[in-house]
C-alpha positions as a Markdown table, in Angstrom:
| # | Residue | x | y | z |
|---|---|---|---|---|
| 1 | Unk | -68.9 | 64.5 | 30.6 |
| 2 | Unk | -70.4 | 67.5 | 32.4 |
| 3 | Unk | -73.8 | 68.9 | 31.6 |
| 4 | Unk | -72.1 | 72.0 | 30.0 |
| 5 | Unk | -69.9 | 69.6 | 27.8 |
| 6 | Unk | -73.0 | 67.7 | 26.7 |
| 7 | Unk | -74.8 | 70.9 | 25.8 |
| 8 | Unk | -71.7 | 72.1 | 23.8 |
| 9 | Unk | -71.5 | 68.8 | 22.0 |
| 10 | Unk | -75.2 | 69.0 | 21.0 |
| 11 | Unk | -75.1 | 72.7 | 20.2 |
| 12 | Unk | -71.6 | 73.6 | 19.2 |
| 13 | Unk | -70.5 | 77.2 | 19.2 |
| 14 | Unk | -71.2 | 79.0 | 16.0 |
| 15 | Unk | -68.2 | 79.8 | 13.8 |
| 16 | Unk | -67.6 | 83.3 | 12.3 |
| 17 | Unk | -65.3 | 83.4 | 9.3 |
| 18 | Unk | -63.5 | 86.6 | 8.5 |
| 19 | Unk | -61.7 | 87.3 | 5.2 |
| 20 | Unk | -58.8 | 89.7 | 5.7 |
| 21 | Unk | -56.5 | 90.0 | 8.8 |
| 22 | Unk | -56.5 | 93.8 | 9.1 |
| 23 | Unk | -57.7 | 96.0 | 12.0 |
| 24 | Unk | -61.4 | 95.0 | 11.7 |
| 25 | Unk | -60.6 | 91.3 | 11.8 |
| 26 | Unk | -58.2 | 91.6 | 14.8 |
| 27 | Unk | -60.7 | 93.9 | 16.6 |
| 28 | Unk | -63.3 | 91.1 | 16.3 |
| 29 | Unk | -60.9 | 88.4 | 17.4 |
| 30 | Unk | -59.7 | 90.6 | 20.3 |
| 31 | Unk | -63.3 | 91.2 | 21.6 |
| 32 | Unk | -64.1 | 87.5 | 21.2 |
| 33 | Unk | -60.9 | 86.7 | 23.2 |
| 34 | Unk | -61.8 | 89.0 | 26.0 |
| 35 | Unk | -65.4 | 87.8 | 26.2 |
| 36 | Unk | -64.2 | 84.2 | 26.5 |
| 37 | Unk | -61.6 | 85.2 | 29.1 |
| 38 | Unk | -64.4 | 86.6 | 31.2 |
| 39 | Unk | -66.4 | 83.5 | 30.8 |
| 40 | Unk | -69.0 | 85.0 | 28.5 |
| 41 | Unk | -70.3 | 83.0 | 25.5 |
| 42 | Unk | -68.6 | 83.9 | 22.2 |
| 43 | Unk | -68.5 | 82.4 | 18.8 |
| 44 | Unk | -65.4 | 80.8 | 17.4 |
| 45 | Unk | -63.6 | 83.3 | 15.0 |
| 46 | Unk | -61.5 | 82.1 | 12.1 |
| 47 | Unk | -59.6 | 84.6 | 10.0 |
| 48 | Unk | -58.2 | 83.9 | 6.6 |
| 49 | Unk | -55.7 | 86.1 | 4.8 |
| 50 | Unk | -53.2 | 85.4 | 2.1 |
| 51 | Unk | -50.3 | 87.4 | 3.7 |
| 52 | Unk | -50.9 | 87.6 | 7.4 |
| 53 | Unk | -51.9 | 90.2 | 10.0 |
| 54 | Unk | -52.0 | 93.9 | 8.9 |
| 55 | Unk | -50.0 | 93.2 | 5.7 |
| 56 | Unk | -51.6 | 95.9 | 3.7 |
| 57 | Unk | -50.6 | 98.5 | 6.3 |
| 58 | Unk | -47.0 | 97.4 | 6.6 |
| 59 | Unk | -45.7 | 99.0 | 3.4 |
| 60 | Unk | -44.6 | 95.6 | 2.1 |
| 61 | Unk | -47.7 | 94.6 | 0.2 |
| 62 | Unk | -48.7 | 97.7 | -1.8 |
| 63 | Unk | -51.6 | 100.1 | -0.8 |
| 64 | Unk | -49.0 | 102.2 | 1.2 |
| 65 | Unk | -45.2 | 102.6 | 1.6 |
| 66 | Unk | -45.8 | 102.4 | 5.4 |
| 67 | Unk | -44.4 | 105.9 | 5.9 |
| 68 | Unk | -47.7 | 107.8 | 5.4 |
| 69 | Unk | -49.4 | 109.0 | 8.6 |
| 70 | Unk | -52.6 | 107.4 | 9.9 |
| 71 | Unk | -55.7 | 109.5 | 9.1 |
| 72 | Unk | -57.5 | 108.4 | 12.2 |
| 73 | Unk | -56.2 | 109.2 | 15.7 |
| 74 | Unk | -54.6 | 106.0 | 17.1 |
| 75 | Unk | -56.6 | 106.3 | 20.3 |
| 76 | Unk | -59.4 | 105.0 | 18.2 |
| 77 | Unk | -57.9 | 101.5 | 18.5 |
| 78 | Unk | -59.3 | 98.0 | 18.5 |
| 79 | Unk | -61.4 | 98.6 | 21.6 |
| 80 | Unk | -62.8 | 102.1 | 20.9 |
| 81 | Unk | -65.3 | 103.4 | 22.1 |
| 82 | Unk | -64.9 | 101.1 | 25.1 |
| 83 | Unk | -68.6 | 101.0 | 26.0 |
| 84 | Unk | -71.3 | 98.7 | 24.8 |
| 85 | Unk | -75.0 | 97.8 | 25.1 |
| 86 | Unk | -74.4 | 94.2 | 23.8 |
| 87 | Unk | -73.2 | 92.3 | 26.8 |
| 88 | Unk | -75.9 | 92.7 | 29.4 |
| 89 | Unk | -75.8 | 95.2 | 32.2 |
| 90 | Unk | -73.3 | 98.0 | 32.9 |
| 91 | Unk | -71.1 | 95.9 | 35.1 |
| 92 | Unk | -70.5 | 93.3 | 32.4 |
| 93 | Unk | -69.9 | 96.0 | 29.8 |
| 94 | Unk | -67.4 | 97.7 | 32.1 |
| 95 | Unk | -65.6 | 94.4 | 32.7 |
| 96 | Unk | -65.2 | 93.8 | 28.9 |
| 97 | Unk | -64.0 | 97.4 | 28.4 |
| 98 | Unk | -61.4 | 97.0 | 31.2 |
| 99 | Unk | -60.1 | 93.8 | 29.6 |
| 100 | Unk | -59.8 | 95.5 | 26.2 |
| 101 | Unk | -57.7 | 98.3 | 27.7 |
| 102 | Unk | -54.9 | 95.7 | 28.1 |
| 103 | Unk | -54.5 | 95.8 | 24.3 |
| 104 | Unk | -55.2 | 99.5 | 23.7 |
| 105 | Unk | -52.8 | 101.8 | 21.8 |
| 106 | Unk | -51.7 | 103.2 | 25.2 |
| 107 | Unk | -50.9 | 99.8 | 26.6 |
| 108 | Unk | -48.9 | 99.0 | 23.4 |
| 109 | Unk | -46.8 | 102.2 | 23.8 |
| 110 | Unk | -46.3 | 101.5 | 27.5 |
| 111 | Unk | -45.0 | 98.0 | 26.8 |
| 112 | Unk | -42.7 | 99.5 | 24.1 |
| 113 | Unk | -41.5 | 102.1 | 26.7 |
| 114 | Unk | -42.6 | 104.9 | 24.3 |
| 115 | Unk | -45.7 | 106.2 | 26.0 |
| 116 | Unk | -44.2 | 109.3 | 27.7 |
| 117 | Unk | -42.4 | 110.3 | 24.5 |
| 118 | Unk | -45.6 | 110.0 | 22.6 |
| 119 | Unk | -47.4 | 112.3 | 25.1 |
| 120 | Unk | -44.6 | 114.8 | 25.2 |
| 121 | Unk | -44.4 | 115.0 | 21.4 |
| 122 | Unk | -48.1 | 116.0 | 21.3 |
| 123 | Unk | -49.7 | 112.6 | 20.8 |
| 124 | Unk | -48.4 | 112.3 | 17.2 |
| 125 | Unk | -50.1 | 110.1 | 14.7 |
| 126 | Unk | -48.3 | 106.9 | 13.8 |
| 127 | Unk | -47.3 | 105.9 | 10.3 |
| 128 | Unk | -49.1 | 103.1 | 8.6 |
| 129 | Unk | -46.2 | 100.7 | 9.4 |
| 130 | Unk | -46.3 | 101.7 | 13.1 |
| 131 | Unk | -50.1 | 101.0 | 13.1 |
| 132 | Unk | -49.5 | 97.6 | 11.5 |
| 133 | Unk | -47.0 | 96.8 | 14.3 |
| 134 | Unk | -49.7 | 97.7 | 16.9 |
| 135 | Unk | -52.3 | 95.5 | 15.2 |
| 136 | Unk | -49.7 | 92.7 | 15.0 |
| 137 | Unk | -49.0 | 93.2 | 18.7 |
| 138 | Unk | -52.7 | 92.8 | 19.5 |
| 139 | Unk | -52.8 | 89.6 | 17.4 |
| 140 | Unk | -49.9 | 88.2 | 19.3 |
| 141 | Unk | -51.7 | 88.7 | 22.6 |
| 142 | Unk | -55.1 | 87.3 | 21.6 |
| 143 | Unk | -53.8 | 84.6 | 19.3 |
| 144 | Unk | -56.6 | 84.5 | 16.7 |
| 145 | Unk | -57.2 | 81.4 | 14.7 |
| 146 | Unk | -55.5 | 82.4 | 11.5 |
| 147 | Unk | -55.3 | 80.6 | 8.1 |
| 148 | Unk | -52.7 | 82.0 | 5.7 |
| 149 | Unk | -54.3 | 81.2 | 2.4 |
| 150 | Unk | -56.0 | 82.6 | -0.7 |
| 151 | Unk | -59.8 | 82.3 | -0.8 |
| 152 | Unk | -60.6 | 80.8 | -4.2 |
| 153 | Unk | -64.3 | 80.1 | -3.9 |
| 154 | Unk | -67.2 | 81.2 | -1.6 |
| 155 | Unk | -70.3 | 79.0 | -1.5 |
| 156 | Unk | -73.2 | 78.1 | 0.7 |
| 157 | Unk | -73.8 | 74.6 | 2.1 |
| 158 | Unk | -76.4 | 72.4 | 0.6 |
| 159 | Unk | -79.0 | 73.5 | 3.2 |
| 160 | Unk | -77.9 | 77.1 | 2.6 |
| 161 | Unk | -77.4 | 77.6 | 6.4 |
| 162 | Unk | -73.6 | 77.8 | 6.4 |
| 163 | Unk | -70.7 | 79.3 | 4.5 |
| 164 | Unk | -68.1 | 77.2 | 2.8 |
| 165 | Unk | -64.8 | 78.9 | 1.8 |
| 166 | Unk | -62.4 | 77.0 | -0.4 |
| 167 | Unk | -58.9 | 78.1 | 0.4 |
| 168 | Unk | -55.5 | 77.5 | -1.2 |
| 169 | Unk | -52.7 | 77.8 | 1.4 |
| 170 | Unk | -50.1 | 80.5 | 0.5 |
| 171 | Unk | -47.2 | 78.2 | 1.3 |
| 172 | Unk | -48.5 | 75.6 | -1.1 |
| 173 | Unk | -50.2 | 72.5 | 0.2 |
| 174 | Unk | -53.6 | 70.9 | -0.3 |
| 175 | Unk | -56.7 | 73.1 | -0.7 |
| 176 | Unk | -58.9 | 73.2 | 2.4 |
| 177 | Unk | -62.5 | 74.2 | 3.1 |
| 178 | Unk | -63.5 | 76.4 | 6.1 |
| 179 | Unk | -67.1 | 76.2 | 7.2 |
| 180 | Unk | -68.9 | 78.9 | 9.2 |
| 181 | Unk | -72.3 | 80.2 | 10.3 |
| 182 | Unk | -71.4 | 83.8 | 9.3 |
| 183 | Unk | -69.0 | 85.5 | 7.0 |
| 184 | Unk | -67.3 | 89.0 | 7.4 |
| 185 | Unk | -65.7 | 90.5 | 4.4 |
| 186 | Unk | -63.0 | 93.1 | 5.2 |
| 187 | Unk | -60.0 | 94.5 | 3.4 |
| 188 | Unk | -59.5 | 97.5 | 1.0 |
| 189 | Unk | -60.8 | 95.6 | -2.1 |
| 190 | Unk | -59.5 | 96.1 | -5.6 |
| 191 | Unk | -58.7 | 99.6 | -6.9 |
| 192 | Unk | -61.4 | 101.4 | -8.8 |
| 193 | Unk | -60.5 | 102.2 | -12.4 |
| 194 | Unk | -61.5 | 104.8 | -15.1 |
| 195 | Unk | -62.5 | 104.0 | -18.7 |
| 196 | Unk | -59.5 | 103.4 | -20.9 |
| 197 | Unk | -57.2 | 102.6 | -18.0 |
| 198 | Unk | -54.8 | 99.8 | -19.0 |
| 199 | Unk | -54.3 | 96.9 | -16.6 |
| 200 | Unk | -50.5 | 97.3 | -16.6 |
| 201 | Unk | -48.7 | 100.3 | -18.0 |
| 202 | Unk | -45.4 | 102.0 | -16.8 |
| 203 | Unk | -47.1 | 105.4 | -16.8 |
| 204 | Unk | -50.4 | 104.5 | -15.2 |
| 205 | Unk | -50.7 | 103.3 | -11.6 |
| 206 | Unk | -53.5 | 102.9 | -9.0 |
| 207 | Unk | -53.9 | 103.2 | -5.3 |
| 208 | Unk | -52.3 | 99.8 | -4.7 |
| 209 | Unk | -49.5 | 99.6 | -7.3 |
| 210 | Unk | -48.2 | 103.2 | -7.0 |
| 211 | Unk | -46.4 | 102.3 | -3.8 |
| 212 | Unk | -44.3 | 99.7 | -5.6 |
| 213 | Unk | -42.8 | 102.5 | -7.8 |
| 214 | Unk | -42.1 | 105.1 | -5.1 |
| 215 | Unk | -38.4 | 104.5 | -5.2 |
| 216 | Unk | -38.4 | 105.0 | -9.0 |
| 217 | Unk | -40.0 | 108.4 | -8.5 |
| 218 | Unk | -37.3 | 109.3 | -5.9 |
| 219 | Unk | -34.6 | 108.4 | -8.5 |
| 220 | Unk | -36.3 | 110.6 | -11.2 |
| 221 | Unk | -35.8 | 113.7 | -9.0 |
| 222 | Unk | -32.1 | 113.8 | -10.0 |
| 223 | Unk | -32.6 | 112.6 | -13.5 |
| 224 | Unk | -35.2 | 114.8 | -15.1 |
| 225 | Unk | -34.2 | 118.0 | -16.9 |
| 226 | Unk | -37.5 | 119.7 | -16.6 |
| 227 | Unk | -40.3 | 119.1 | -14.1 |
| 228 | Unk | -42.6 | 116.2 | -14.7 |
| 229 | Unk | -46.3 | 116.6 | -15.0 |
| 230 | Unk | -48.2 | 114.1 | -12.8 |
| 231 | Unk | -51.9 | 113.7 | -12.5 |
| 232 | Unk | -53.7 | 112.2 | -9.5 |
| 233 | Unk | -57.3 | 111.2 | -10.0 |
| 234 | Unk | -59.2 | 111.1 | -6.7 |
| 235 | Unk | -60.4 | 113.2 | -3.8 |
| 236 | Unk | -60.2 | 110.9 | -0.8 |
| 237 | Unk | -57.5 | 109.7 | 1.6 |
| 238 | Unk | -56.0 | 107.3 | -1.0 |
| 239 | Unk | -55.3 | 110.3 | -3.3 |
| 240 | Unk | -54.1 | 112.4 | -0.4 |
| 241 | Unk | -51.5 | 109.8 | 0.6 |
| 242 | Unk | -50.3 | 109.6 | -3.1 |
| 243 | Unk | -50.0 | 113.4 | -3.4 |
| 244 | Unk | -48.1 | 113.6 | -0.1 |
| 245 | Unk | -45.7 | 110.9 | -1.2 |
| 246 | Unk | -45.1 | 112.4 | -4.6 |
| 247 | Unk | -44.5 | 115.9 | -3.1 |
| 248 | Unk | -42.0 | 114.5 | -0.6 |
| 249 | Unk | -40.1 | 112.4 | -3.1 |
| 250 | Unk | -40.1 | 114.8 | -6.2 |
| 251 | Unk | -40.3 | 118.2 | -4.5 |
| 252 | Unk | -39.6 | 120.8 | -7.2 |
| 253 | Unk | -39.0 | 118.1 | -9.9 |
| 254 | Unk | -42.7 | 117.7 | -10.7 |
| 255 | Unk | -46.0 | 119.6 | -11.0 |
| 256 | Unk | -48.7 | 117.5 | -9.3 |
| 257 | Unk | -52.3 | 118.1 | -10.3 |
| 258 | Unk | -55.2 | 116.6 | -8.3 |
| 259 | Unk | -58.1 | 116.1 | -10.8 |
| 260 | Unk | -61.3 | 116.7 | -8.9 |
| 261 | Unk | -65.0 | 117.0 | -9.9 |
| 262 | Unk | -65.2 | 119.8 | -7.3 |
| 263 | Unk | -62.0 | 121.6 | -8.3 |
| 264 | Unk | -61.0 | 121.8 | -4.6 |
| 265 | Unk | -59.2 | 119.5 | -2.2 |
| 266 | Unk | -61.5 | 119.5 | 0.8 |
| 267 | Unk | -60.2 | 118.7 | 4.2 |
| 268 | Unk | -61.9 | 116.6 | 6.9 |
| 269 | Unk | -63.5 | 118.5 | 9.7 |
| 270 | Unk | -62.9 | 116.9 | 13.1 |
| 271 | Unk | -65.3 | 118.8 | 15.5 |
| 272 | Unk | -67.4 | 117.0 | 18.1 |
| 273 | Unk | -70.6 | 117.2 | 16.1 |
| 274 | Unk | -68.9 | 115.2 | 13.3 |
| 275 | Unk | -66.8 | 112.8 | 15.4 |
| 276 | Unk | -69.7 | 111.7 | 17.6 |
| 277 | Unk | -71.5 | 110.2 | 14.6 |
| 278 | Unk | -68.4 | 108.0 | 14.0 |
| 279 | Unk | -68.1 | 106.9 | 17.6 |
| 280 | Unk | -71.8 | 106.6 | 18.6 |
| 281 | Unk | -73.9 | 106.7 | 15.5 |
| 282 | Unk | -77.3 | 106.0 | 17.1 |
| 283 | Unk | -76.7 | 107.9 | 20.3 |
| 284 | Unk | -77.4 | 104.8 | 22.5 |
| 285 | Unk | -74.1 | 104.8 | 24.3 |
| 286 | Unk | -74.2 | 108.4 | 25.3 |
| 287 | Unk | -77.8 | 108.1 | 26.5 |
| 288 | Unk | -77.1 | 104.9 | 28.4 |
| 289 | Unk | -74.2 | 106.3 | 30.3 |
| 290 | Unk | -75.7 | 109.6 | 31.4 |
| 291 | Unk | -74.8 | 112.0 | 28.6 |
| 292 | Unk | -77.3 | 114.5 | 27.3 |
| 293 | Unk | -79.8 | 113.1 | 24.8 |
| 294 | Unk | -78.8 | 113.9 | 21.2 |
| 295 | Unk | -81.3 | 116.0 | 19.2 |
| 296 | Unk | -80.4 | 113.9 | 16.2 |
| 297 | Unk | -78.7 | 110.6 | 15.5 |
| 298 | Unk | -77.6 | 108.8 | 12.4 |
| 299 | Unk | -80.7 | 106.8 | 11.9 |
| 300 | Unk | -82.9 | 109.9 | 12.1 |
| 301 | Unk | -81.0 | 111.6 | 9.2 |
| 302 | Unk | -82.4 | 111.3 | 5.7 |
| 303 | Unk | -80.4 | 109.2 | 3.3 |
| 304 | Unk | -79.4 | 112.3 | 1.3 |
| 305 | Unk | -78.1 | 114.0 | 4.4 |
| 306 | Unk | -76.2 | 110.8 | 5.4 |
| 307 | Unk | -74.6 | 110.7 | 2.0 |
| 308 | Unk | -73.7 | 114.4 | 2.2 |
| 309 | Unk | -72.2 | 113.8 | 5.7 |
| 310 | Unk | -70.0 | 110.9 | 4.4 |
| 311 | Unk | -68.9 | 113.0 | 1.3 |
| 312 | Unk | -67.9 | 115.9 | 3.6 |
| 313 | Unk | -66.2 | 113.9 | 6.3 |
| 314 | Unk | -64.8 | 110.6 | 4.9 |
| 315 | Unk | -64.9 | 109.6 | 1.2 |
| 316 | Unk | -64.2 | 112.9 | -0.6 |
| 317 | Unk | -61.8 | 114.6 | 1.8 |
| 318 | Unk | -58.2 | 114.7 | 2.8 |
| 319 | Unk | -57.2 | 114.3 | 6.5 |
| 320 | Unk | -56.0 | 117.4 | 8.3 |
| 321 | Unk | -52.6 | 115.9 | 8.6 |
| 322 | Unk | -52.3 | 115.3 | 4.8 |
| 323 | Unk | -53.7 | 118.7 | 4.0 |
| 324 | Unk | -51.1 | 120.3 | 6.3 |
| 325 | Unk | -48.4 | 118.6 | 4.3 |
| 326 | Unk | -49.9 | 119.4 | 0.9 |
| 327 | Unk | -50.4 | 123.1 | 1.9 |
| 328 | Unk | -46.6 | 123.4 | 2.2 |
| 329 | Unk | -46.0 | 122.1 | -1.4 |
| 330 | Unk | -46.1 | 124.9 | -3.9 |
| 331 | Unk | -46.1 | 122.5 | -6.8 |
| 332 | Unk | -49.5 | 120.9 | -6.0 |
| 333 | Unk | -52.8 | 122.3 | -7.3 |
| 334 | Unk | -56.4 | 121.2 | -8.2 |
| 335 | Unk | -57.8 | 120.7 | -11.7 |
| 336 | Unk | -61.6 | 120.9 | -12.1 |
| 337 | Unk | -63.3 | 118.1 | -14.0 |
| 338 | Unk | -64.6 | 114.6 | -13.8 |
| 339 | Unk | -62.4 | 112.1 | -15.7 |
| 340 | Unk | -64.2 | 110.4 | -18.5 |
| 341 | Unk | -61.4 | 108.5 | -20.1 |
| 342 | Unk | -57.6 | 108.2 | -20.2 |
| 343 | Unk | -55.4 | 107.3 | -23.2 |
| 344 | Unk | -51.9 | 106.0 | -22.4 |
| 345 | Unk | -49.0 | 105.8 | -24.9 |
| 346 | Unk | -45.3 | 105.1 | -24.5 |
| 347 | Unk | -44.5 | 108.7 | -23.8 |
| 348 | Unk | -47.5 | 110.3 | -22.1 |
| 349 | Unk | -51.0 | 109.8 | -20.7 |
| 350 | Unk | -53.9 | 111.9 | -22.1 |
| 351 | Unk | -56.7 | 112.6 | -19.7 |
| 352 | Unk | -60.2 | 113.6 | -20.9 |
| 353 | Unk | -62.3 | 115.3 | -18.3 |
| 354 | Unk | -65.6 | 117.1 | -18.3 |
| 355 | Unk | -67.1 | 119.9 | -16.2 |
| 356 | Unk | -70.5 | 121.5 | -16.8 |
| 357 | Unk | -70.7 | 120.0 | -20.3 |
| 358 | Unk | -67.3 | 121.2 | -21.4 |
| 359 | Unk | -64.7 | 118.6 | -22.4 |
| 360 | Unk | -61.0 | 119.3 | -21.7 |
| 361 | Unk | -57.9 | 117.3 | -22.4 |
| 362 | Unk | -54.6 | 117.4 | -20.4 |
| 363 | Unk | -51.4 | 115.5 | -20.9 |
| 364 | Unk | -49.2 | 114.0 | -18.2 |
| 365 | Unk | -46.0 | 112.1 | -17.8 |
| 366 | Unk | -47.6 | 109.8 | -15.2 |
| 367 | Unk | -51.1 | 109.3 | -13.9 |
| 368 | Unk | -52.2 | 107.7 | -10.6 |
| 369 | Unk | -55.8 | 106.6 | -10.5 |
| 370 | Unk | -56.5 | 106.9 | -6.7 |
| 371 | Unk | -60.4 | 106.8 | -6.7 |
| 372 | Unk | -60.6 | 104.3 | -3.9 |
| 373 | Unk | -61.4 | 100.6 | -3.9 |
| 374 | Unk | -64.2 | 98.3 | -4.8 |
| 375 | Unk | -65.9 | 97.0 | -1.6 |
| 376 | Unk | -67.6 | 94.2 | -3.6 |
| 377 | Unk | -64.3 | 92.8 | -4.9 |
| 378 | Unk | -65.2 | 89.4 | -3.7 |
| 379 | Unk | -68.3 | 88.8 | -5.7 |
| 380 | Unk | -66.4 | 87.0 | -8.4 |
| 381 | Unk | -65.5 | 84.3 | -5.8 |
| 382 | Unk | -69.2 | 83.3 | -5.3 |
| 383 | Unk | -70.3 | 80.1 | -6.9 |
| 384 | Unk | -73.1 | 80.3 | -9.4 |
| 385 | Unk | -75.9 | 79.7 | -6.9 |
| 386 | Unk | -74.6 | 82.2 | -4.3 |
| 387 | Unk | -73.9 | 84.8 | -7.0 |
| 388 | Unk | -77.5 | 84.5 | -8.4 |
| 389 | Unk | -79.1 | 84.6 | -4.9 |
| 390 | Unk | -77.1 | 87.7 | -3.9 |
| 391 | Unk | -77.8 | 89.4 | -7.2 |
| 392 | Unk | -81.5 | 88.8 | -6.6 |
| 393 | Unk | -81.5 | 90.6 | -3.2 |
| 394 | Unk | -79.2 | 93.4 | -4.2 |
| 395 | Unk | -80.6 | 94.5 | -7.6 |
| 396 | Unk | -77.7 | 92.9 | -9.4 |
| 397 | Unk | -75.0 | 94.1 | -6.9 |
| 398 | Unk | -76.1 | 97.7 | -7.0 |
| 399 | Unk | -74.0 | 99.4 | -4.4 |
| 400 | Unk | -76.7 | 101.8 | -3.2 |
| 401 | Unk | -79.2 | 99.0 | -2.8 |
| 402 | Unk | -76.7 | 97.1 | -0.7 |
| 403 | Unk | -75.8 | 100.2 | 1.4 |
| 404 | Unk | -79.5 | 100.6 | 2.2 |
| 405 | Unk | -79.9 | 97.0 | 3.1 |
| 406 | Unk | -77.2 | 96.7 | 5.8 |
| 407 | Unk | -78.8 | 95.7 | 9.2 |
| 408 | Unk | -77.7 | 96.7 | 12.7 |
| 409 | Unk | -75.3 | 93.7 | 12.9 |
| 410 | Unk | -73.7 | 95.0 | 9.7 |
| 411 | Unk | -75.1 | 92.0 | 7.7 |
| 412 | Unk | -77.0 | 92.1 | 4.4 |
| 413 | Unk | -80.7 | 92.0 | 5.2 |
| 414 | Unk | -82.7 | 89.2 | 3.4 |
| 415 | Unk | -79.7 | 87.0 | 2.8 |
| 416 | Unk | -78.7 | 83.8 | 4.6 |
| 417 | Unk | -76.4 | 82.8 | 6.0 |
| 418 | Unk | -75.3 | 86.1 | 7.5 |
| 419 | Unk | -72.9 | 88.1 | 5.3 |
| 420 | Unk | -71.4 | 91.0 | 7.2 |
| 421 | Unk | -70.2 | 93.9 | 5.0 |
| 422 | Unk | -68.8 | 96.6 | 7.3 |
| 423 | Unk | -67.2 | 98.4 | 4.3 |
| 424 | Unk | -70.7 | 99.1 | 3.0 |
| 425 | Unk | -72.4 | 99.8 | 6.3 |
| 426 | Unk | -71.7 | 103.6 | 6.5 |
| 427 | Unk | -74.9 | 104.9 | 5.0 |
| 428 | Unk | -77.3 | 102.6 | 6.9 |
| 429 | Unk | -75.6 | 102.2 | 10.2 |
| 430 | Unk | -72.9 | 104.8 | 10.8 |
| 431 | Unk | -70.0 | 106.5 | 9.0 |
| 432 | Unk | -67.3 | 104.9 | 11.3 |
| 433 | Unk | -67.9 | 101.2 | 10.3 |
| 434 | Unk | -66.1 | 101.3 | 6.9 |
| 435 | Unk | -63.0 | 102.9 | 8.4 |
| 436 | Unk | -61.1 | 102.7 | 11.7 |
| 437 | Unk | -63.3 | 105.0 | 13.7 |
| 438 | Unk | -65.2 | 102.5 | 15.9 |
| 439 | Unk | -63.5 | 99.2 | 15.8 |
| 440 | Unk | -64.8 | 98.1 | 19.2 |
| 441 | Unk | -68.4 | 98.9 | 18.3 |
| 442 | Unk | -68.0 | 97.1 | 15.0 |
| 443 | Unk | -66.9 | 94.0 | 16.9 |
| 444 | Unk | -69.8 | 94.3 | 19.3 |
| 445 | Unk | -72.4 | 94.5 | 16.6 |
| 446 | Unk | -71.1 | 91.5 | 14.7 |
| 447 | Unk | -70.3 | 89.2 | 17.6 |
| 448 | Unk | -73.7 | 89.9 | 19.3 |
| 449 | Unk | -75.4 | 88.5 | 16.2 |
| 450 | Unk | -74.3 | 84.9 | 17.3 |
| 451 | Unk | -76.0 | 84.3 | 20.7 |
| 452 | Unk | -75.1 | 81.1 | 22.5 |
């Protein structure tokens, strides 16, 4: 046995567990693969997902029909922004970036013999299904360690230094336990609801279940005698996708109302000043590689200004592509009010909303609650000890408390073993981490937390 083999046997590589096999997980696995290929130390990465790679983007598992356009430019792929301060000197960082280019969006299109067409058509945005195919293509090339199973329990080891995930294989079989030094939680989470919303009702849907009924709406277009009234609750990209789909399928056979506390469907600005915060939140990459020093960076902004930035550019806005589609639809408008409660019957859905102290009631044939998703969906999987411990360091799972406590490596400060929560890292670390805007930087931050 060589000296290196002896050292590895004594100090085995740490294992990073990732729940969810979407773009974030595959970006982490891809960066780990390229580091190992270049001979750089990297932790073992094990991904667990109940359906497989990029299933929620494919149009076959809810959350989308696959035909909606990607809100983020596809050039912000699994390697973006292709520069790093994590792996030593510039030469090493450049070497890693060059390897990542082999699995870039451009490389994918070149292999598919579609690159020139994509350029000539104006670098069009892919559909969700096309994006899923790209992520699956990356996975085929880096061959991540993937476990197709449901996570049924999350616990800490007896010494509280490692994670233990109890998993039930999707294709039946004996339950198994995955053990790791760190845990990354990804995925959209469970849809947020409003008071009075029934769990299952033919006239009430959410951002996940709506897509299973899209064909039914298409059939209604030729069946209704008068236009339907459909309410969509939400102001973010989930609501935007629902509105676009409804407008396309029903056209003049429905009036679609977007119920918003602002009374306006705001669009996302995509100027340099906004985009740079997504790509390089702390300004380190630009400064390191010779760009001008930013007068401000994400960490210098006050919390209130960070939250205002996120509200204007990510959480409460429609993408420019979606807004362009909606602007053409004469049957879409905004309704002012914050929804307090809904009441669903066999024939209609009554929505109670409030604005400036005034209560209003509207009736709809169908309502889609598209307020987004719960980033803490996994807390019910914790065993009692882990649940109690995390509740203690997060003020009983207060979302704002957690957002403030996310460290540079996107893990929850004051909690061991490491629990990485990129979906909640936007306020503390940068607005690009919860979405697709800096997948390469996200992978760098997390992997660099496990030095060998």
